[in-house]
C-alpha positions in Angstrom: -1.6 -77.3 88.4 0.2 -75.8 85.5 1.9 -71.9 85.2 -0.1 -69.3 83.4 1.1 -68.8 79.9 2.9 -65.9 79.7 1.9 -65.2 76.0 -1.3 -65.6 76.8 -2.3 -61.6 77.2 -0.1 -61.4 73.8 -1.5 -59.6 70.4 -0.3 -58.4 67.3 0.6 -54.5 67.4 -1.8 -53.2 65.0 -0.2 -51.2 62.3 -3.5 -49.2 61.2 -3.6 -47.9 64.9 -0.2 -46.3 65.2 -2.1 -43.0 64.0 -3.7 -43.0 66.7 -0.3 -42.5 69.0 1.2 -40.3 67.0 0.9 -37.2 68.9 1.8 -38.7 71.8 5.3 -39.7 70.5 6.0 -35.8 68.6 5.9 -35.1 71.5 7.8 -37.6 73.2 10.3 -37.3 70.3 10.6 -33.6 70.4 11.2 -33.8 74.5 14.1 -35.9 73.6 15.7 -34.4 71.2 15.0 -30.5 71.5 14.0 -29.9 67.8 10.4 -30.2 66.3 12.7 -31.3 63.1 14.6 -33.8 64.5 11.6 -34.8 66.4 9.7 -35.8 63.3 12.6 -37.5 61.8 12.6 -39.6 65.2 8.9 -40.7 65.1 9.3 -41.6 61.8 12.1 -43.9 62.1 10.5 -45.5 65.4 7.2 -46.4 62.9 9.9 -47.7 60.3 11.4 -50.0 63.0 7.6 -51.0 64.1 6.5 -51.7 60.6 9.3 -53.5 59.3 8.5 -56.9 61.2 5.1 -57.9 62.8 5.3 -56.7 66.8 3.6 -58.5 69.2 2.4 -56.6 72.3 1.1 -57.5 75.9 -2.4 -56.8 77.1 -3.2 -53.1 75.7 0.7 -51.6 76.1 1.2 -50.2 72.5 2.1 -46.8 73.7 4.1 -47.9 75.8 5.4 -50.0 73.6 6.0 -47.7 71.4 7.2 -45.0 73.9 10.2 -48.2 74.4 11.3 -48.0 70.7 10.7 -44.4 70.6 13.6 -44.1 72.7 15.6 -47.1 72.0 15.9 -45.4 68.9 16.7 -42.4 69.8 19.3 -43.6 72.0 20.7 -45.4 68.7 20.9 -42.4 66.9 23.3 -40.7 69.6 25.5 -44.2 69.7 25.5 -43.4 66.1 26.1 -40.4 65.7 29.6 -40.3 68.5 30.9 -42.2 66.0 31.0 -39.7 63.3 31.9 -36.6 62.7 30.2 -34.2 64.5 29.0 -30.5 62.6 29.7 -27.5 63.7 26.2 -25.9 64.7 24.1 -22.9 64.4 24.4 -20.0 66.7 21.7 -20.2 68.9 20.7 -16.3 67.9 20.5 -17.8 64.4 17.5 -19.9 65.4 14.0 -19.1 63.7 11.1 -19.6 65.6 8.6 -22.5 63.6 5.6 -20.4 64.3 2.5 -22.7 62.0 1.6 -24.5 65.6 1.5 -21.7 67.3 -0.9 -18.3 67.3 2.0 -16.0 68.0 5.7 -16.0 68.1 5.8 -15.7 71.9 4.2 -19.2 72.3 7.0 -20.7 69.5 9.7 -19.2 72.0 9.0 -20.8 74.7 7.6 -24.4 73.8 11.1 -24.1 72.0 12.5 -23.5 75.1 10.8 -25.6 77.3 11.5 -28.5 74.8 15.3 -27.9 74.8 15.0 -27.5 78.4 13.5 -31.1 78.7 16.1 -32.6 76.5 19.0 -31.3 78.9 17.4 -33.2 81.8 20.0 -36.5 82.6 18.1 -39.3 80.7 16.0 -41.0 83.9 14.5 -37.9 84.7 13.6 -36.8 81.3 12.3 -40.7 80.5 9.7 -40.1 83.8 9.1 -36.7 82.5 8.3 -37.1 78.9 5.9 -40.5 79.8 3.5 -39.0 82.3 3.6 -34.5 81.4 4.7 -34.7 77.6 2.9 -38.8 76.8 0.1 -38.6 79.1 0.9 -42.0 80.6 -0.6 -42.5 83.7 2.3 -43.4 86.7 1.4 -47.2 86.7 2.1 -46.9 82.8 4.9 -45.0 82.7 6.6 -47.3 85.3 5.7 -50.3 83.2 7.0 -48.6 80.1 10.3 -48.1 81.8 10.3 -51.0 83.3 10.8 -49.1 87.2 8.8 -49.7 90.8 6.0 -46.7 90.7 8.2 -45.3 94.0 11.0 -44.7 91.4 9.3 -42.9 88.7 7.4 -40.5 91.1 10.7 -39.6 92.9 12.4 -39.0 89.4 9.5 -37.3 87.8 9.7 -35.0 90.8 13.2 -34.0 90.8 13.2 -33.4 87.2 9.8 -31.0 87.3 12.6 -29.6 89.8 15.2 -29.3 87.8 12.9 -27.9 84.7 11.6 -25.5 86.6 14.8 -24.2 88.0 16.0 -24.1 84.4 13.1 -21.9 83.2 13.2 -19.8 86.8 9.7 -21.0 87.2 9.7 -20.2 91.1 
């Protein structure tokens, strides 16, 4: 009996379907970066990398694949920036809330605080939280995308939510 061909359930990623995932990828990028502007740049760079050459993904794992590319692009950016001279950042009190997407400035400030707190989580916890709570993957899909067991994912997710609640004083 011949073993099953592992490439049998692969298909080429359709460039026209990338727009279907842009909202989830943007929210995931915002969670990784903690900044709306950096998140937009990260999603654009992720799409550029994916579109550069044909990609093949297994089954219906388009979003999982795109989230892995997004995370790898984010990590690559961090490593590259660590090798460059550091720029001085503006003081926190000069930050201006982007109110275009929110009905009130308070909502924009709350979202900014939330995404900034998510960005401060340890990598494993942040990845689990972004995959499930921000990108909306099921536990099974997130575990497969992060290449961990489902039990490991649930533990990381619980701890990430607890740290996030503590950081935002939601107890």
